[in-house]
C-alpha positions in Angstrom: 72.7 120.4 168.5 71.2 120.8 165.0 71.7 117.6 163.2 70.9 118.5 159.6 73.8 120.0 157.7 76.0 120.0 160.9 79.6 119.6 159.7 80.7 117.5 162.7 77.8 115.0 162.2 78.4 114.8 158.4 82.1 114.2 158.9 81.3 111.5 161.5 78.8 109.9 159.2 81.3 109.9 156.3 83.9 108.2 158.5 81.7 105.1 158.6 82.4 104.8 154.8 86.1 105.4 155.6 86.0 102.5 158.1 84.2 99.8 156.1 85.3 100.6 152.6 88.6 99.0 153.4 86.7 95.7 153.3 85.3 96.5 149.9 88.7 97.3 148.5 90.9 94.7 150.1 88.5 91.8 150.5 86.2 92.0 147.5 88.3 93.9 145.0 92.1 93.3 145.4 94.1 91.1 147.7 91.5 88.5 148.7 90.4 87.6 145.1 94.0 87.3 143.9 95.0 85.3 146.9 91.8 83.1 146.6 92.5 82.3 142.9 96.1 81.5 143.7 95.3 79.3 146.7 92.5 77.4 145.0 94.2 76.7 141.7 96.5 73.7 141.3 97.9 71.4 138.7 95.7 68.4 139.6 92.2 70.0 139.6 92.8 73.2 137.7 90.3 75.8 138.8 88.0 73.4 140.6 87.6 73.1 144.3 85.7 70.9 146.7 83.3 72.6 149.0 81.7 70.2 151.6 82.0 67.4 149.1 80.7 69.2 146.0 82.9 70.4 143.1 82.8 74.0 141.9 84.8 76.3 139.6 86.7 78.3 142.2 85.5 81.8 141.2 82.0 80.6 140.7 82.0 79.3 144.3 83.0 82.7 145.7 80.3 84.3 143.5 77.7 81.9 144.9 78.9 82.5 148.5 78.4 86.2 148.1 75.0 85.7 146.4 73.9 83.6 149.4 75.2 86.2 151.8 73.2 89.0 150.1 70.1 86.8 149.9 70.3 86.3 153.7 70.4 90.1 154.0 67.4 90.4 151.8 65.5 88.2 154.3 67.0 89.9 157.4 66.9 93.6 156.6 63.1 94.0 156.6 62.9 92.6 160.2 66.0 94.6 161.4 64.9 97.9 159.9 61.4 97.4 161.4 63.1 97.0 164.8 65.3 100.0 164.2 62.2 102.1 163.3 60.2 100.8 166.2 62.9 101.3 168.9 64.9 104.0 167.3 68.1 102.1 167.7 69.5 101.8 164.2 73.0 102.8 165.4 73.1 99.6 167.5 72.5 97.5 164.4 75.3 99.4 162.6 77.5 98.5 165.5 76.5 94.8 165.4 77.1 94.4 161.7 80.4 96.2 161.9 81.5 93.9 164.7 80.4 90.8 162.7 82.2 92.0 159.5 85.4 93.0 161.2 85.7 89.8 163.2 85.1 87.7 160.1 87.8 89.6 158.2 90.2 89.0 161.1 89.3 85.3 160.9 90.4 85.2 157.3 93.9 85.6 158.6 93.8 81.7 159.0 92.7 81.1 155.3 94.6 78.3 153.6 93.4 75.6 151.2 93.0 73.4 154.3 90.5 75.8 155.8 88.6 76.5 152.6 85.1 75.7 153.9 85.4 77.8 157.1 87.1 80.6 155.1 84.3 80.8 152.5 81.8 81.0 155.4 83.8 83.9 157.0 84.0 85.5 153.6 80.2 85.4 153.4 79.8 86.7 157.0 82.1 89.6 156.2 79.8 90.5 153.3 76.8 90.3 155.6 78.5 92.6 158.0 79.4 95.1 155.3 76.0 95.2 153.6 74.0 95.0 156.9 75.7 98.1 158.3 75.3 100.0 155.1 71.5 100.0 155.1 71.4 101.8 158.5 74.2 104.1 157.4 72.3 105.1 154.2 69.1 105.7 156.2 70.9 108.6 158.1 71.3 110.6 154.9 67.9 112.4 154.9 68.3 112.9 158.7 71.6 114.7 158.5 71.3 116.6 155.3 68.6 118.9 153.8 67.3 118.1 150.4 69.6 120.5 148.6 72.7 119.1 150.4 72.1 115.4 149.9 74.0 115.1 146.6 77.1 116.6 148.0 76.9 114.8 151.4 76.4 111.5 149.6 79.4 112.2 147.5 81.4 113.1 150.6 80.7 109.7 152.1 81.9 107.9 149.1 85.0 110.2 148.9 85.9 109.5 152.5 85.5 105.8 151.7 87.8 105.9 148.7 90.5 107.8 150.6 90.4 105.6 153.7 90.4 102.4 151.8 93.3 103.5 149.6 95.4 104.5 152.7 94.9 101.0 154.1 95.5 99.4 150.7 98.9 101.2 150.5 99.9 99.8 153.9 98.9 96.3 152.7 100.6 97.0 149.4 103.9 97.5 151.2 103.7 94.0 152.9 102.6 92.3 149.7 105.2 93.8 147.4 108.2 93.9 149.8 107.7 91.2 152.5 111.5 90.8 153.0 111.7 94.4 154.2 109.6 93.3 157.2 111.3 90.0 157.7 108.4 88.0 156.3 109.3 84.7 154.7 105.9 83.0 154.5 104.5 83.8 151.0 100.9 83.7 152.2 101.5 85.9 155.3 101.2 89.3 153.6 97.8 88.6 152.2 96.5 87.1 155.4 97.9 90.0 157.4 96.0 92.3 155.1 92.7 90.6 156.0 93.5 91.0 159.7 94.4 94.7 159.2 91.0 95.3 157.4 89.1 93.9 160.4 91.0 96.1 162.9 90.8 99.2 160.6 87.0 98.6 160.2 86.1 98.4 163.9 88.6 101.0 164.9 87.5 103.9 162.7 83.8 103.0 163.0 84.0 104.1 166.6 84.0 107.7 165.4 80.5 107.7 163.9 79.2 105.5 166.7 80.2 108.2 169.1 78.7 111.2 167.2 75.7 109.9 165.2 72.2 110.1 166.9 70.8 106.7 167.8 67.5 107.4 166.0 64.0 108.3 167.1 61.5 105.6 168.2 58.5 105.2 165.9 56.5 102.6 167.8 53.1 104.1 167.0 53.4 103.0 163.4 54.0 99.3 164.2 50.8 97.3 164.9 52.4 93.8 164.4 55.0 91.7 166.1 58.5 92.6 165.1 59.2 89.5 162.9 56.0 89.8 160.9 56.1 93.6 161.2 59.3 93.8 159.2 57.8 92.3 156.1 54.5 94.2 156.7 56.6 97.4 156.8 58.3 96.4 153.6 54.9 95.8 152.0 53.7 99.1 153.3 56.7 100.9 151.7 55.9 99.1 148.4 52.3 100.4 148.6 53.6 103.9 149.1 56.2 103.4 146.3 53.4 102.3 143.9 51.7 105.7 144.5 55.0 107.5 143.5 55.3 106.8 139.8 58.7 108.4 139.4 60.2 106.6 142.4 58.8 103.3 141.1 60.4 103.8 137.7 63.7 104.8 139.3 63.8 101.7 141.5 63.1 99.4 138.5 66.0 101.0 136.5 68.2 100.9 139.7 67.6 97.2 140.1 68.8 96.3 136.6 71.8 98.5 136.3 72.8 97.5 139.9 72.9 93.9 138.7 75.8 95.0 136.4 77.5 97.6 138.6 77.8 95.6 141.8 78.7 92.4 140.1 81.5 94.0 138.1 82.9 95.5 141.2 82.9 92.1 142.9 84.4 90.0 140.1 86.8 92.4 138.3 89.9 91.2 140.1 89.0 87.5 139.6 88.5 88.2 135.9 91.9 89.8 135.6 93.6 87.0 137.6 92.0 84.2 135.6 91.5 85.5 132.1 94.6 87.8 131.9 96.8 86.0 134.4 97.8 89.3 135.9 100.0 89.1 139.1 98.8 90.4 142.4 101.0 93.5 142.4 99.5 94.6 139.1 95.9 93.9 140.3 96.5 96.1 143.4 97.9 98.9 141.3 94.9 98.8 139.0 92.4 98.9 141.9 94.3 101.7 143.5 94.0 103.6 140.2 90.2 102.9 140.2 89.8 104.2 143.7 91.7 107.4 143.1 89.8 108.1 139.8 86.5 107.2 141.6 87.1 110.1 144.1 87.1 112.5 141.2 84.2 110.6 139.5 81.9 110.9 142.5 82.6 114.6 142.8 82.2 115.2 139.0 78.9 113.4 138.9 77.6 115.5 141.8 78.6 118.8 140.1 77.2 117.6 136.7 73.9 116.8 138.4 73.6 120.4 139.4 73.8 121.4 135.7 71.7 118.7 133.9 69.9 116.8 136.6 70.4 113.4 138.3 68.5 111.2 135.8 70.5 112.5 132.8 73.8 111.9 134.7 72.7 108.3 135.4 71.8 107.8 131.8 75.2 108.9 130.6 76.9 106.8 133.3 74.9 103.6 132.3 75.8 104.1 128.7 79.5 104.1 129.7 79.0 101.0 131.8 77.6 99.2 128.7 80.7 100.2 126.9 82.8 98.8 129.8 81.1 95.4 129.5 81.7 95.2 125.7 85.3 96.3 126.2 85.9 93.7 128.9 84.7 90.9 126.6 87.4 91.8 124.0 90.2 92.7 126.5 93.2 90.4 126.1 96.1 92.4 127.5 97.1 94.1 130.7 97.3 97.5 129.0 93.7 97.2 127.7 92.5 96.2 131.2 94.2 99.3 132.7 92.2 101.5 130.3 89.0 99.7 131.1 89.8 100.1 134.8 90.3 103.8 134.6 86.8 104.2 132.9 85.3 101.9 135.6 86.8 104.1 138.3 85.3 107.3 136.7 81.8 105.9 136.8 81.9 103.6 139.8 81.7 106.1 142.6 79.5 108.4 140.5 76.7 105.9 139.9 76.7 104.7 143.5 76.6 108.2 145.0 74.1 109.5 142.5 71.8 106.5 142.9 71.7 106.9 146.7 71.0 110.7 146.6 68.5 110.3 143.8 66.5 107.8 145.8 66.7 110.1 148.8 65.4 113.0 146.8 62.4 111.1 145.5 61.3 110.4 149.1 58.8 112.6 150.8 60.4 115.1 153.2 60.5 114.4 156.9 59.2 110.8 156.7 59.5 109.1 160.1 60.4 105.6 158.8 63.6 106.3 156.9 65.1 103.0 157.9 62.2 101.1 156.3 62.4 103.1 153.1 66.2 102.6 152.9 65.7 99.0 153.8 63.5 98.7 150.7 66.3 100.4 148.7 68.9 98.1 150.0 66.7 95.0 149.5 66.4 96.1 145.9 70.1 96.4 145.6 70.9 93.1 147.4 68.4 91.2 145.1 70.2 92.8 142.2 73.6 91.6 143.5 72.2 88.1 144.0 70.8 88.0 140.5 74.0 89.5 139.0 76.4 87.2 140.9 74.4 84.1 140.3 74.1 84.9 136.6 77.8 85.6 136.3 78.9 82.4 138.1 76.3 80.2 136.3 77.4 81.4 132.8 81.0 80.9 133.7 80.4 77.4 134.9 78.3 76.5 131.8 80.7 78.1 129.2 84.0 78.0 131.2 84.6 81.6 130.4 84.1 84.8 132.4 84.0 86.8 129.2 80.6 85.4 128.3 79.4 86.5 131.7 80.3 90.1 131.0 78.0 90.2 128.0 75.1 89.1 130.2 75.9 92.0 132.6 75.8 94.3 129.5 72.3 93.2 128.9 71.3 94.2 132.4 72.7 97.7 131.8 70.7 98.0 128.5 67.5 97.2 130.4 68.4 99.7 133.1 69.1 102.3 130.4 65.7 101.9 128.7 64.0 102.3 132.1 66.0 105.4 132.8 65.0 106.9 129.5 61.4 106.1 130.4 61.9 107.8 133.7 63.3 110.9 132.1 60.3 111.1 129.8 57.9 110.7 132.7 59.7 113.3 134.7 59.3 115.9 131.9 55.6 115.2 131.8 55.2 115.6 135.5 55.2 119.3 135.9 54.4 119.2 139.5 57.6 117.3 140.3 60.4 120.0 140.2 63.1 118.2 142.2 65.2 117.5 139.1 63.9 120.0 136.7 66.7 121.7 134.8 64.9 122.5 131.7 
């Protein structure tokens, strides 16, 4: 069966996004953050919690937990991607991380203030499962789609993810908003049930891509080191290759800085609304649903716009909008204002993720054998950006006791990313031999 541009393979690949995006929506964006803030806030200690004997601002603790999870992935991914390239078994790693993340989400069903330490660990493990699976998922893109189809296929994946996550969110929404309809009397049960449903949804729908996607092709001849050392050697080799690709190098630098802003905003937005604006859980879920629905249109719009003006110009426009989002968030004081900001975030959220992935894929040489290693490098860059963004956000909040000040720091990261993108656009115009994005 022809793999590239095969509709069945592409649909199966996109279903992985359908499966695990429920984690991203329910656990990192809506119900878990709202539930976490409610559970960890009390009259005696305010917003501070004790974690293994040390005191933290509650939302800063969750930021730090995610930062640690992504730092662990930064250290693991080079080794795992090297093994995947060596043995051609990246699908097995997708399955392992999916199982880890889904089981961790199921474990959050038991989250109460009494189980805070264990629950934070499970929260971090779920993040490791989510991010670990994604690097191998992303590395399939150049294998299943030809160069000219990668923008639309990448957007298709994100679109499936948004639709699937919204469907599960609506199911969870019914339990959260109308527990009495289902005979639920425990106020904490709807949220905890949602965490369980995410785990089951995740592992259930992921079985579709696991059945259809190829396992990968062994590439043992390129590995001359033991697997542990070889992973980091492979990462270093990718960096050596990247340094010889000036446009790709500039893109990765800009991607690093604007990802510090994008990924952090997506992870802390609900906590911001819950703490700074005191918005109820029902309103938060409604807002995130709006973001997801708008994001579907946003990802498709960015893909179409890139055909007209080029990927880099689309990214520049998108980053400028993100800078405006950060400034608007700082001055947001009402729910109505937050709704407006949320719609704008939705419009550019899916677009910048989809466009970044396909842009990176397009800058790679065609038919490279070590796609997992190249996408490991991409994901390591993104994970380091998340670590830096989350740590900065949490640290500024702890020092100033305000999440608003943290949004300004994120705005600064976007500004640096914008300047680097403008530099990339200039370099691209000068490089007449590189016609991939030429729309002049």
